[in-house]
N, C-alpha and C positions, 0 to 999 in steps of 0.2 A: 596774208597780213601774219609775221610772227606773233606767237601769243607763250607767255612764259606763266607756268603753273605750278605754283608753290605747295608743298604737304610736307607730312612727315616721311621720313625715310624710314621705309617698312624691311623691305629685302634689299639688300645690297646687289651692286652691279650697274652695269651702263648696256644700252642697245639703242639700235637705231632702228625704228619700225612701222609700221601702221598702223592709223590710227580704226579701231572699231569700236563702236558706239553699243554699250546694250542699255536698252531704259527699262526701268525697274516695269514689272507687273501693273496693270490697272485695276485694284481691286475694287468692290464694291463694300465699302463700311460704314455705309449711312443707317442708321437706327431705323428698323424695320419690325414691326409688331408682327406678332405670327399669331395663328387659332389653335395648332397642335403640336405642343410641345414636345410628344413624343417622337413625333415624325421628323422633327427637325435633329432633335437630340441622335436618332437611327441615323439620320444624314451624316452628321458628324461623326459617329464611331465608324461609319462606313468609311468615308474619308479618311478617316486617320489608318483605316487599316492599312487603306490602297497605299497611302504615304507610307506605312512602316513598312509595305512590301516591297516598295520602290525604295528604300534605303537600304533594305536586306538585299539587294540587287545590286546597289553600288557598293556594299562593305565586300561582297563576292568580288565585283570587278576590281574593285581597289588592291584584295589580298592576292586575286592572279596575277595582276601588274605588280605586286612586289612592293607597293606604296602604305607600307604598313601605317603609317602617320594618318594619312587619308580616311584608310580605316577606321582609326581609333575616332577621327571627327562623326563619322557617321553612325557609327555605334553610338557616341555621345547622344546625338542627334534622334537617336532609336530611342535611348533610355528617355529622352522628354517627351517623343511621340507617345511613349507607353507608361506615362504617367497618369495613373488614373486618378491622385489625387489633383495633381493640377487641372486635367481636362473636367474632373468631376465638380469642382467650382464652376468651372463654363458652363456643366450640364445645371448646377442650381441654378445659376444666372438664367439661363433659357427658360427653367419650370418657375422661378420666381417672378421673374420681368415679363416673361411672355415675349422676349425679344429675340433675333435672329441669332444663328449661332456666329455667324461673321463679326457682328457688334459685340456678341459676350466675349468671345477671342479678343477681339481687339482689346474691349476694357480690362479682361486681365493679363493681357499681354504689357500694357501700358502699365498696369500696376505692380507686377512682377520686374519689370525694366527700372522703374524707379527706386525697389530696393537691391537691384544690382550697383544700378549706377551710384548709389549713394556710399558704395564700399571702395575704401581706402587702399585699394589693391588692383593694380593695372589687369591682374590675369583673371579675376573676378569681373570687374568692370565688363571686360570682353565676354565675358560668359553671359551677359544681356544679350550680345548679338544671336547667341544662337535660339535664345528661345525669340528672339523677335524671329528668328530665320523660319523656324521649325512654325509658328504659327501664322507667318505669312505663307508657308507653301501646305500647310493643312488648308488654310482660306480658298488658295487656288484651286487645290484639288475637291474642293466643295464647290466651286464656283465654274468647274470646267476649263479653268485656265492651262494652256499648255506651252511650254518654253521649248521654243525652237533651238536649232544649233545656230548660235549667233554667226559662225564662219560660215555658214551656207550661203554659195553665191559669191564667197569673198576671195580675190586672189590675192597672192603673196605668200610667204613664208615666214616673215616675220611679224608678228600680228601681234599690237599693243592693244588692249580691252580700255576702254574707260566706261566707267558706270556709277552709279549713286553707292554701290555695294555690292559683292559678292557672296553670295553664299558656298560654302562647300560643295554641294550639289550643282550649283551654277558652274563651277570650275569644272567637273566631271564632263559638263555636254561640249568642252571645249577639247579643240583638236590640239592636245599636247604636243604633238612634233610644229606645228604651227604659231604656240603659244610664246611670244617673247617677252611679255610684260603686263604689268597692272597697275592701273591708276584709278583710284576709288574717292569720291565726295565724302564720303564719310569711313569710319573705322579709326582703332588706333594701333600703334606699333605691335600688339600682343594680339590682333584681331586675327582669324582664321584665313582671312584673305593672306595675311602676313606668313602664317604659319604654313598654307600651303604654298607661298612663292618661295620661301625659303626649301622647302622641299624640292620643287620644282629646280631651283636652282636660278630663277630669273626675277628681276627687279620689281618692287612693287613700291608706289606711294600712296598713302592713303590720307585721310583726313583732311585732303585739299580746299573742301567748302565748294559751294555750285560753282560749276565750270562746264557742264555738258552742253549748255547753250553756246559754249564760244569757239566749240570744235566740231569739225565735221568727219564723216567715215570717211578712209582713204586719205587725209592728208599726212603727211611725214612728221614723225615724233622723235624725238631724243627723249631718252628716261633716263634720269642718274639717281638711281636707288641710295646711292653714299648720299649725295645731299638735299634727296627728297622734290627734286626737282624735273619738270620736264617742258620740253620746247616744241611747241606745233608751230609747223613751217619754217624751220629754221633756216636760215641762209647759208650760202656754199659755205662763207670763213667759219660759222658756228661747227655746220657739220666736220669740216677736216679737224679743228680742235678738238671735237668730242670723241673723233675717231683715234686722235693721239691718246683721249684720256681713257677710251677705252682697253687700248693696247695696255698702258701703264696699270689699269685698275684690274686686267687679267694676272699681268705679273706678278702685282703685290698680292692677288687673294693667292696665287700659286705658293708663293714665299708663307703667308698665314698658315694655309692649310698644312704646310710641311711643318709647321711647329706642332700641330694636335697632339699628335702622339709624345713628345718630348716633355721632361721634364723643366720646368721654368726656373733658370738658376743666372742670376745678374753675373757680368763679367767679372766682378770681383769675388762671386762665389758664395753669394747670397742665395740660399733656394727659398723660393714662393711658391706656396699651393696655390695652385689654382681650379677651385671648385664650379659647379655649375649652382644657378638656382632652379626651384622645381615646385609646381605646385597645383597642376590638373591633371586629368588622366591623359591627356594626350600628349604631356612631357614625360610620364611615367612609362610610356609605351613608345617612345621615340629615344629613350635615355642609351648614348653609349658610352659607357664608363672606361672605354679605354680610353677617350680622349680626355679625359679630367682627372683628378685627382679626389674627388668627391662629391659631394652635395653640401655645400654651406648654408643651403636655405630649403627645407623642403616644408613650403606652406601646409597646413592642412584644414583651411578655412573652406576648401571645395569639398569636404567631405560632410560639411554640415549645409552648404549652401544648394539651395533647391530641394530638399529634406521636408518630408512632413513630420519630422521628430528627429529627436537628438538620435546621432548614429552611434549603433551600441559597440559595446567593447569588443567583439568577435570580429565585427566589420571593420572596425578601425586597424585590428591587428593584424588581419589578413592583408590590406593596403599596406601597412609599415613592413609585413614580413618581405612582401614581395618586393617593395623597394630595397630592401637590407639586401636579399639575395640578388637582384641583380648589379647592386654596386660592388658585388665581389670582393668583399672584403675593405673596400675602401670607407672611408670617413662618410655618415648620414647624419646630418645635426636636422633633426625634426622639432621646428618651432611649433609648442603647445597654441593651444585656440587664441588666435588674433580677430577678435571679432567684438561688436560691443553696440555703442549708443549708434555710431553710423554706419552698421551694417545690420537692419533689421531684419528678421525673422520671424516668421509668426509664429512658430511653436515656441519661442525664446519670451515672446511677451515682455520685451523691452521697452523700458519708457523712452518716449520722445524727448529729446534734448534738443534746447537752443545752440549749442556746441558742441558736437558729439567728440570732434579729435582732443577735446581736453575732458571727456566724460566717463562714463561708464562702458569700458571697453578692455579687450585684453587681458592680462594678470587681474585687475581690478574685478572684471566679473567672475573670471575663474575663482579668485581666492572667497566671493561671496557665494558661488555655486559650488560647493566643493562635490558634489556627488558629480556633475559633470566633469569635472577638473581630474578627479580620481580615476573615472571612467577611460578617461583618455591616457592618464598617466600607467595606468596598468597596463594598456594596449602597447605602449609603447615599450613598457620595461621588458613583456612579452618578447617583443620585434627583437631585443636585443642580444638575442642566444644567436640569432641568424647573421647577424654582422655589426661591425662597428658602429653601433648607433649612437648618437649622442641627443642628450634633451635641452633645450634651449628656451627660456622666459621670455616673453616679451614684455614691452612696455614697464621695466622695473624703475622705480624712480627713488625709492629709499631701501635702507637697509631692511626694515620691518617686512617690507611685501618678499625681499628676498627670504629670508630666513622662514616666514611662513608657509612659501612655495615649496622651500626644500622638506619643510615639516608634514606637509600634505604628500609629498614625493614619499616619504618614510612610512608612511601611513599606508599609501599603495604598495610598497613594499610587503609591509608585515602582512596586509591582505592575501598578497600574492603567497607568500611562504605558509600561510594559513589554510589555503587551497593546493599545497603541493605545486605550484607552478614553476616552470624555469624562468631565472632573467639574470641579467649580468648585475652582481651586487655591486662592483666597481663602476657602475656607469657615470662618465663622465655629463657633468652640468654646467651649462652657462648662461650667459643672460645676453640680451640685445641692449647697447647702449645707443636709445634714440630721442634721449632729450637732455638739455643742458643741465638737469640735475643730476642725472647718471654721471654724464662726464665729471662736474664738478665733484662726485661721490666715488669714482673709480678706483679710486686708492683704497677706500675701504671696502668697498664691491669685490676687488681684485681678491679680497681675503679670503671670499666665502665660495669660488668658482673656478671652474677648470679653463675656461676660455670667454672672451669676448666677441661678439659680433655688432660690429658699428651697422645700424640699419641709419645708410646716410639719407635716403631720400625723406626720412621722418626728422632727423637730427638736422637738415638744412632749415625744412620747413619750421619748425619749433624754434630755432636757434636766431631766425630771421624774422619770426612773427608772421610768415608769409602762408596764406592756403593756396598751396601748388595747383590747386583744382580752379581758382580765381584768374582769368585771365587779364582783370584789369592790375595783378600786383605780381606780375611773373617775373618784371623786371628785378625783381627783389629777390627772388628764389636763385640764387644763383653758385654752384659747385664751389666758385672761386673764390667766394666769400672769407676775407681772412677769419674771421669770429669762427667760422666750421673749420677752415685747416687748422687754426690752433686748437681745437678740439680735439681733433683727430690726435694731433701730436701729445698731449695733455694724457689721452687715454693711451696711448702706446707706451709712454713713461712709465703710468701708474701701472698696467698691466705688468709690462716686465719686470719691475721691481720686486712683484710677486712671483715671476716664474707663469706667469699667466698669457697665453697667445692670444692676439687678437687678428680677426677678422673684419673686412667690408664686404658688406651685400649691399645691393641698390645699385643704381647705373653708375656712380660716381668709379665702383668697383672696375668698371672697363673704360672709363672714360681717357682715352690716350693721353690729354696733356697730364693728367692725373697721377698714372700707374709709377713714372719714375718718383715723384712725390712720395707716394706710399710705400714704394722700395727704401726710400732714404729715409723715412720715419721707422722703419722696422715693422710694417704692417707684413704677420706672417702668411696670412691668405687673404685671397680675392675670391669672390663668389660672383660669377658673371650667366651672363645667357649663354645657352650653349654654341649659339651660330659666331660668339665671341673669342672662345677661348684659345683659338690658335692665333688672333691677334695679340690677345693679352699676354702670352707664352713668349711672343716673339718680341714686344717692349721690352718684357721683362731681361731679355736676354742681350739687347741691345744696351743696356744702359748699366755704368757702375753706381751700385749704391753710396759710396763714400763720395764719388764725384758729387752726386747730386746731393749730397749733405751741405755742401757748402752754398748751393744755390737755395736750400731749403731756408738758411737761417735767412738769406736775403729776400725769399718771398714772404716770410712770416712777418717781416718787420714793416713790409708795404702798407700803406695806408688806403691805396686803393684796390678795388676789385679788378680793374684794367690793367693796373700796373702787376699785379699778381701772374694775371693772364700773359702779360707779353713775357715775364721770365719764364714761363712754364713753358710757353710755345716756343720761346728759343733752346729750349731745352731738347722739346722736338724734332727743330731742325738740326739740330746737331746729328740726330741718328734718321734724317732725312725722312721724316713723314710728314 
């Protein structure tokens, strides 16, 4: 019987394949008291050592195969497995409560997961899964659970894996020459399942919810990674239609890929800078500067997450320097620490808040904890010697905050002067426009900065008073909301009146139906996910900004979201997308 499965569009592409089901390992996690804590801890340490050694082998295998991104993932897992602070707390639980290692690991895992999942950043939320995977695999190692090759004994050369979730180590056990796609019940669009699928160039669908009980190994499946949909046991008509879509998708992808290295210029000669977003070690290692104009948003939170104490100035400097050098003279916008009430870290001792998205976070925290802020500013300033590094302050809502942040930046500069450290004294400074307050004050703020970057995800959230993590109000969180679109237009007008350029980061920067509108409004830069650079440049090159300006006035006068969306889709139709 035909079954349709819907999830999140993780990795693009279409494939017809055969179902292979991977069931999660059955771990024994029930609470069990012990009599010898030292023996239990010794067993845990031994398991960590064996697991770390196996990761080392996977690193070497990935490096031999030329899979640097996979290599970086395994190295990240090694960092977690070698984290004596994290596992030291597990050992403390074992000693204090005389419970088994598996139970102690599970308690610490759940506690840490809650911290990371509270982070309002998809990249950092995905790191919760890294912790989960390492904890699971260390427990497997302790309990002697081995994962066999799931393709063993399976015929066919286009196999699609269905699983609750997949770890990077899981994927290494798969025969890459036969792996055609992945579908998982859990995971987000920034999960390692998606990262690896994109590396392999195969479609992936994640976050489907429970579905393993509805399918059987060996069934035929159609996987559409673009739509986030899989059809199990399709009929002949569906297969034929899907084959046509596959051919069309392949042709379109080839066109997009051909645009990656080109400049993005509209048909009437308006240039648009296409940057990428970056914010984790894997993204740094996989960065390909020749395919973008720079980095429009370099998130620094990953340097603070998972640490037992604040990262030092030298540690941060080395990361910023590495990225500036890799960028080869292109723009690198480093966002200062955007963490706070919704991103609880033990060593920061932050207050619990009833509404953290409106609380003690981002620039508010940094202006309060000036030593932490100036440490980061000094590290960024030192990196300006090695590239076109710019500084961006998040969550600015009034002029007083901006002026105070710039004052602390001057203090950091003086401290470097006193130490004889080199830096670019003319470093460019910008802010993120993320709130209606910043939008309405953008004419004033523009007089004190070099650039704006519109954080569209948060701006939609705050404009519509919608928690984008709350499923019950997702219908209100809409990128075609007229108030949001008018806000972008107002910011562009105010910025350009003062010679300030405007960028957009967040999902809307690469949303096909909105790209023509951004060009018409005069947005100077779009910061997108690396995989979407080619598509974004292609769309820019297909439209005339002047022609779309006529549509823009009609769109901004619409009373309903659906009417605005229809107008935007009509523009896309003209360029046959």
